[in-house]
Residue frames relative to the residue before (quaternion, step in Angstrom):
aa qw qx qy qz dx dy dz
M 1.0000 0.0000 0.0000 0.0000 0.00 0.00 0.00
S 0.2207 0.7848 -0.5432 0.2008 3.48 -0.61 1.13
I 0.3059 -0.6783 0.6308 0.2203 3.47 -1.37 0.34
R 0.0977 0.7960 -0.5932 0.0700 3.56 -0.85 0.91
Q 0.3958 -0.6878 0.5510 0.2581 3.52 -1.23 0.47
R 0.4041 -0.7196 0.5145 0.2327 3.54 -0.80 1.04
K 0.4354 -0.7151 0.4840 0.2545 3.56 -0.89 0.92
D 0.6744 0.5195 -0.3057 0.4264 3.59 1.04 -0.70
T 0.8049 0.2508 -0.1234 0.5235 3.61 0.97 -0.78
G 0.4119 -0.7147 0.4693 0.3150 3.59 1.17 -0.46
R 0.5166 0.6369 -0.4170 0.3919 3.58 1.29 -0.03
W 0.4701 -0.6653 0.5118 0.2731 3.53 -1.29 0.47
Q 0.1820 -0.8009 0.5677 0.0563 3.51 -0.96 0.91
G 0.2065 -0.7440 0.6260 0.1096 3.54 -0.87 1.08
R 0.0521 -0.8186 0.5718 -0.0160 3.60 -0.78 1.02
Y 0.0914 0.7677 -0.6318 0.0554 3.53 -1.17 0.67
T 0.3875 -0.6845 0.5607 0.2585 3.55 -1.30 0.30
G 0.3539 -0.7572 0.5173 0.1840 3.56 -0.71 1.12
L 0.6939 -0.4678 0.3476 0.4228 3.55 -1.31 0.16
D 0.6479 0.5166 -0.3104 0.4659 3.56 1.22 -0.47
G 0.5675 -0.6337 0.3583 0.3847 3.59 1.31 0.08
K 0.5529 0.6077 -0.3969 0.4092 3.59 1.25 -0.05
I 0.3649 -0.6867 0.5795 0.2440 3.53 -1.07 0.78
R 0.0863 -0.8014 0.5919 0.0053 3.53 -0.76 1.08
N 0.0168 -0.8034 0.5952 0.0050 3.56 -1.09 0.62
K 0.0999 -0.7623 0.6375 0.0496 3.49 -1.32 0.41
D 0.3411 -0.7651 0.5194 0.1688 3.56 -0.96 0.93
F 0.0659 -0.7829 0.6187 0.0008 3.53 -1.16 0.78
D 0.5435 -0.6099 0.4661 0.3396 3.55 -1.22 0.47
L 0.7804 0.2842 -0.1407 0.5389 3.57 1.04 -0.77
K 0.5446 -0.6268 0.4547 0.3222 3.54 -1.05 0.81
S 0.6326 0.5473 -0.3375 0.4317 3.59 1.00 -0.77
H 0.6462 0.5093 -0.3243 0.4668 3.59 1.05 -0.70
A 0.6314 0.5182 -0.3272 0.4750 3.58 1.05 -0.75
S 0.6484 0.5156 -0.3102 0.4663 3.59 1.00 -0.82
E 0.6512 0.5155 -0.3057 0.4656 3.56 0.98 -0.87
Y 0.6320 0.5291 -0.3196 0.4674 3.58 1.00 -0.85
E 0.6695 0.4963 -0.2989 0.4649 3.57 0.87 -0.95
R 0.6459 0.5196 -0.3185 0.4599 3.61 0.93 -0.86
D 0.6539 0.5178 -0.3122 0.4548 3.58 0.95 -0.89
Q 0.6675 0.4979 -0.3063 0.4612 3.58 0.91 -0.88
I 0.6484 0.5057 -0.3134 0.4751 3.59 0.96 -0.83
R 0.6351 0.5238 -0.3248 0.4656 3.59 1.01 -0.81
H 0.6615 0.4910 -0.3063 0.4770 3.61 0.94 -0.84
L 0.6223 0.5319 -0.3431 0.4605 3.60 1.01 -0.74
A 0.6912 0.4868 -0.2755 0.4576 3.57 0.89 -0.97
A 0.7089 0.4568 -0.2559 0.4726 3.59 1.03 -0.78
G 0.4620 -0.6884 0.4450 0.3386 3.58 1.24 -0.27
T 0.5746 0.5962 -0.3761 0.4157 3.59 1.21 0.39
W 0.4147 0.7253 -0.4574 0.3047 3.59 1.27 0.16
L 0.1035 -0.7634 0.6352 0.0558 3.55 -1.08 0.82
A 0.4869 -0.6452 0.4993 0.3122 3.55 -0.95 0.85
P 0.5733 -0.6192 0.4076 0.3489 3.61 -0.98 0.77
D 0.7173 0.4251 -0.2605 0.4866 3.58 1.08 -0.57
A 0.3850 0.7163 -0.4913 0.3120 3.59 1.26 0.21
G 0.7879 0.3177 -0.2377 0.4709 3.54 -1.02 0.78
K 0.5923 0.5804 -0.3729 0.4163 3.58 1.23 0.09
T 0.5247 0.6056 -0.4208 0.4252 3.58 1.28 0.06
T 0.3619 -0.7439 0.5196 0.2138 3.57 -0.80 0.98
I 0.6376 -0.5159 0.4053 0.4037 3.55 -1.28 0.36
A 0.6214 0.5463 -0.3417 0.4458 3.58 1.02 -0.75
E 0.6549 0.4952 -0.3124 0.4779 3.61 1.00 -0.78
L 0.6388 0.5145 -0.3259 0.4702 3.58 0.97 -0.82
H 0.6570 0.5129 -0.3105 0.4570 3.55 0.94 -0.90
A 0.6430 0.5203 -0.3262 0.4576 3.60 0.94 -0.85
D 0.6590 0.4926 -0.3069 0.4783 3.60 0.95 -0.82
W 0.6673 0.5133 -0.3028 0.4467 3.57 0.92 -0.92
T 0.6702 0.5113 -0.3172 0.4345 3.60 0.89 -0.88
Q 0.6026 0.5580 -0.3601 0.4427 3.58 1.13 -0.51
T 0.6739 0.4853 -0.2974 0.4712 3.59 1.17 -0.50
K 0.6580 0.5028 -0.3037 0.4712 3.58 1.23 -0.36
Q 0.3202 -0.7594 0.5334 0.1907 3.57 -0.90 0.89
S 0.7939 0.0481 -0.0389 0.6049 3.58 1.06 -0.61
R 0.0710 -0.7976 0.5990 -0.0002 3.54 -1.04 0.86
K 0.5204 -0.6063 0.4967 0.3389 3.53 -1.19 0.58
D 0.6462 -0.5333 0.3805 0.3913 3.56 -1.21 0.51
S 0.6430 0.5339 -0.3320 0.4373 3.59 0.99 -0.79
T 0.6315 0.5223 -0.3299 0.4686 3.59 1.06 -0.69
V 0.6397 0.5180 -0.3217 0.4680 3.56 0.98 -0.81
R 0.6570 0.5064 -0.3086 0.4655 3.61 0.92 -0.90
C 0.6363 0.5260 -0.3211 0.4641 3.57 0.97 -0.87
G 0.6571 0.5160 -0.3022 0.4589 3.57 0.95 -0.86
Q 0.6346 0.5208 -0.3301 0.4659 3.55 1.04 -0.73
L 0.6463 0.5075 -0.3172 0.4735 3.58 1.03 -0.76
I 0.6393 0.5231 -0.3245 0.4608 3.56 0.98 -0.83
S 0.6535 0.5209 -0.3166 0.4487 3.57 0.95 -0.85
L 0.6980 0.4678 -0.2680 0.4714 3.58 1.07 -0.70
A 0.6158 0.5838 -0.3420 0.4038 3.57 1.15 -0.66
K 0.1644 -0.7442 0.6385 0.1073 3.51 -1.17 0.70
V 0.1857 -0.7857 0.5834 0.0884 3.55 -0.65 1.13
T 0.0818 -0.7956 0.5998 0.0255 3.55 -0.80 1.03
K 0.5040 -0.6347 0.4911 0.3193 3.52 -1.15 0.61
P 0.5172 -0.6549 0.4491 0.3193 3.60 -1.00 0.79
């Protein structure tokens, strides 16, 4: 976890390691904003309230495809529901 100034842009970068082991960073114009961002992320990690930035980007169709691979037998209604989910397109309002 560190704050550093990027040599190419001169912007300040707040860095931390998420629970998934990935190093994540975000650039800011001010060093104080980068420090605040890093502190917030560390606080969320310690409190157990941290969410990965890519959380919530998995579609229901992807979840269903993964789940069906774990099931050896399914009722016909479950299969039909899965087919509908695969065909459905969810758009943001």
